[in-house]
N, C-alpha and C positions, 0 to 999 in steps of 0.2 A: 504493499499499500504506500502511495506517495506521502511523504512527510511535507506538511505545509507549515509556513512560517508567517510572521508578521513583518512588515516593512516599516521600521521606525528609524528615521534620521539616516536613511540610505543604507541601513543594514538590516539584513534578515535575522530575526530573533525568534526564539520559541515563545509561545504564549505562556502566560503564568498558569493557564488552565486549557482545557480542550473540551470540545463537544463532539458528539457523534453526528455524522450527516447520514440519515437513513432515507432510502427510496421508500416514500409512502405507499407506493403500489405493491412493492414486493417485499418490503421490510428488510431489504439487503443493506448491509453497512457499506456505505460508499467511501467514507473517509473520516479522519479525525481532524476537525478544524481547530486552529488555535483560537483561544479566547484571551484577550488582554486583561490585565488587571487595571485598576484605577491609575496606578502609577505609570503603566505602560500607555495608557490613553493620555495622560498628562504629558508624557515624554513625546508622543507622536504629534500632540497639538503644539508643544513647543518647537518641535522640529519643523512642522509646516510653517509656523509663524517665522521661524528664523529663515527658512527657504524662500518665503514670499517676496522679500525685496529684490532678490536676484531675478525671480521670474517677472516681476512687475517691471523691471528695467529693460527687458527684452522688448523688441518692437512687436507690434500685433503680427506682423508677417512672420517673424521668427517663432512666436508662440503658436501660430496657426500651422507652420511647417511641422513643428515637434508633435502637435496634437494629431495631425494627419498621418505622420509616421506611425504613431501608436494605432490609429484607426486602421491603417494598412496591415499592421501585425495582427490585430484583432480579426480582421477579415480573413487573413491567410489561415487562421484557425477556427473559422466560424463553424465548421462542422462539428469539431470537438467541443466548442461551447455549446452548441445546440444539444449534442448528446448529453453533456453534463447538466444543463439546465432541465432537461426533460427527465433524467433520472432523479435530480434533486427534488423535482416537483411532482414526480410520479406520473407524468403524462407520457402518451406515446410520441415518439419522434417522427415528424413527418418526413416522408421520403424525399420531397423536394424542400429545399431550404425556404422558409417563409420570407416575405418581404417584411423585414423589421430592422431596427437599428443594429442588432447583433449580426443579422445577415448581411447588411450593407452599411457598416459603420462609417466608411469613408464618405458615402453620400450624405448621411444624417449629420455627421460632424461637419463636413464641408459647408452644408447649408448653415449650421449653427455658428461656424466661425466666420462667416461673412457678415453676421450681424454686428452692428456697431452701436455702442452706448451713446446716448444723447447727452 
């Protein structure tokens, strides 16, 4: 079974606790998911606050390019994400990939990243 970790301050760390992820349709144990403690939550929020000035200093075009790169990586693994979500939710996996933000993240994110605040 794959070991999952939390990402806090750019480092993968074990959760203080864990919880079982079970397919509700089959009751099959899919994974053990990490659960953070209150201290880990505080550390994650502090790390996000510390990282924000560097992110905010990037141009909108640079941020958009980074987000679209992430979307492309999600889309490359969309079938695996679809299987994982259907197992986690206990739903049958459609044979054809549905038209959804998971199936086409680049399209959804591209539209979202072209919006500008007023």
